[in-house]
Steps between C-alpha positions, in 0.01 A plus 500: 500500500439693817639847565759390752628240251544773238682715755730220614590413140586866440724506807664172395567636151650815651720295730619278216578795273682679782709191572574461126602865468739477794649155451496441126541839334669655805293813545534680834280370781184695577472686827240407759271784390516398136434137593198596711361719223564224245306247707204736535498592130546137389218373720269780391587467134435127510136579581458696175385205285187475715395863456228372268343272764267706716505238778879491531711702743627721215154526344334609824758778531439600138167679454509455121548121502148443367548713188483307171844636400660218699312233301428272795721291724819353354483686173689824437680518834627140472697539175865525407422829326378651828808365680723653232319833536551496877871424456535777241332758723713390796820533299399842372426615855834367621680670211330830578588463870869448432528769232 
């Protein structure tokens, strides 16, 4: 999958979760600044699975993409465990921000 496809899927997931939060569980709507930041973060975060591919958009921006710690393309960064770790770190950051 190309970088812009990753980014667009991230934005689509953000849009769907925002709609769900507002219309199904009735959370307050996000302001324009929060929406803009969410789109940027979602698109950027969606590139993270390709950090291990040195030819990808994310890999070219990551000087350590060739290190053996990544294990090659579509290995460690393409797992549910990595996704769970990213979610956990995000939730911890959000909790610390609101505390």
